[in-house]
N, C-alpha and C positions, 0 to 999 in steps of 0.2 A: 278616815274611818267612816264606814257606811252607817246609815241610821236604820237599817233593816228593810223588810219587805212587808207590804200589806197585801193580804190575799182575800179575795171574795169568791166564795163558791155558791152555786145554786144547786139545791137538791129538790127535785120535783116529786111531790106527793110522797114524802117519807112516811113509812107505815107506823112509826113510833113517836109521832110528834103531835100532841093535842093542839098546840098553837097553830100549826099548819092546817089541821082539820077544821078548827074554828074559822080560820080565814076563808077556807073554801066553802064552808056551810053558810056563813053569814055575809060574805062579800066584803068584809072589813079587812083592815091591815093590822097585823099584830106587831107591836113594837115594845121597846123597853122591857125585854124579857129578862127576868132575874130568877135565881133559884138558890135554895139553901138546904144543905144536907143535915139530917139528924142521924148520926151513927147509931144511937141507941135503938131507934125504931127501924132503921134501914130504909127510911122514906125521904124523899126530896119534896120540899114544898116549892112550887113554881108559880110566879105571877107574871102577867103580861097585860099591856094596854091594847085594847081593840078599838081602833079609830074608824069612824064613819061606817059602821055596819049597816047593812040593809035591814037587818032585824037583830034583836038581842040573841045572844047565844043561849040564854035561858029558855028560849022558845024552840030550840032544836033538840032532837034526840041524839045526844052525843055519847060516844063510847066511854069517855072519861067524865065523871061528874065535876062540874065547875061551881065554885062559890063566887058570887058577885061581891067584890070588895068595895067598889065605888063606881058611880055612874053620873055623867052629866050630859049636856045636850049633844056633845060631839064624840064622846068616847066612854068606854067601860073598862074597868079593871077586874080581871078574873084571877082566881087562885085555884090550883088543883094539886093533888098529891100523886106522886109516882114512885116506883121502886128506884132506889139509889143505883142499882145495878142495871136498870133498864137501858138497853142499847138505844142511843139516839145520836144524831150527827154531832151535836155540841159536846156530848160526853166523849165521843170518839176522838175529837180534836184535843180536848183538854187532857186526855190520858197521855198525850205526847208532850205535855208541859206547856201548851200554848193557850193562855186564857182567851176566852171569847170576847172580842171587842164590841161586837154588835150582832144582833139577830133581828131579821125582819121577815114576817110571813105575809104572803099575799097570794090569793087564788090557789091556795093549797101548796105553794112552794116556799121553801126557806132560802133566804140569802144570808150567809154567815160570813162575818169578817173576823180575821185574826191576823196576828203578826208573827213573823219569824225573823231571826237575826240575819240569816244568809239565804240566798236563793236556793241553794242545793238542799236545804232542809225541807223544802216543800214536797219533794218527791215521795217520801215515805207516807206523809199524811194523805196526799192525794190518792196514792195507791190503796191505802186503807179505806178511804171513803168510797172509792170506785168499786171496791170489792163488796162493800156492804150495801151501797145504794146505786141502783141501776140508773137513776135519773140525775146523777151528779155531773155538773159541768163547771168549768172555771169561768167566772164572770169577768174578773180582771185581776191583774197582778201589778202593783204599783211599788216601784223601788225608789226609796228616798235617795237624794243626791248626797254628795259629800258636804261637810260643814263649810260654811263660808258663803261668798257672794253667789256661787253657782249652785247652791243647795236648792233643789226643787224636786218634787215627785215626778216620776215618769210613769205615764199611763200606757200599759201594754194592752192593746185592743185585740182580743182573739178573733174578732169578726173580720179582721183583715186577711185571715187565712181561709183557704178552702177547707172543706171537710176532710179531704184526703191529706192535705198538708198537716192538719191538726192530728189526724190519726198517725201519720208518720212520726211527728215530733213526740207524741204521747208514747208510742211504742218504743222509740229509741230511748226516751227518758226512763221508762219503766224497766227496760232490759239492761240499763247501765251503759249505754253507748257513750254518754257524755262524762262518765266517771274517769278518773285517772288513778290507777291504770284502768283501761276499759274492761267492762264485764261482758261486753258483747261486741262483735265486729260488725262492719257494715253488711257483710254477707249474712250474719245471724239475723239482723233486723230485717233485711230484705226477705229472707226465707219466712220469717214470722208474718210478714205482710203479703206473702205470696207474689212478690215482684222481683225483678232482677236488680243487681247492685247499681246499675246505671240509672234506673228509674228512681231508686231510693235516693241516690245522690242528687238527682235533679229536683225531687220534691224537697229535700232537705235544704238545698241551696236557695230555692225559691222562697221557702219559709224564712230563711235567715235574711234574705234581701228585704223582705217585708218588715221584719221585726227589728233588725239591728239599727237602722237609722233612728228609730224611736228611742232605743236604749242609749246609744252613744252620741246621737245628734247628727244632723246633716252637716257634712263638711265638703262644700264645693271645691273642686280641684282648680288649680291655676291661680 
């Protein structure tokens, strides 16, 4: 039995995230982000810790008013209100039933961590985020091992792939090439990428050769 998959996504300059805005404006890092909904008012109260800012957020002219909850020599805690229905990356993920495990904001970008039970569950969430946020990229996917002595996380580093290989894998995934039964043929994906089937197969094979040893482990022959 697998222990699930940890997913980390980065969203650059999301338009609807005050935490990201504050990190960009002050040079600090937003952590420990929490929120609570009030169904009666339709408002969400959100708090976050801003660590090591170059200047206080109170000194900046920000779009969303912030309330200082606590401050010491190294960090400040801020609170703000937003509409419960306001679209934001965390809300988009939670609507699929995946609680947010961690959020960090730095230099105007968000890194969001959440968990899914199986690898194939990621496809729908990533497609949703990519359609809403142009600056979305996958930072890492870590799959836990089976229980027992060999149980260990597997870190899949997307930086091992070229941009073209990443595009090929992403397009094939989004079009359902890896589904059973397949929702798209190799020809369909190749046409969407404006390449021939042989080139698609070559890119796909190269990407798999880079990723599979990390997932299944290196097994020398002989």
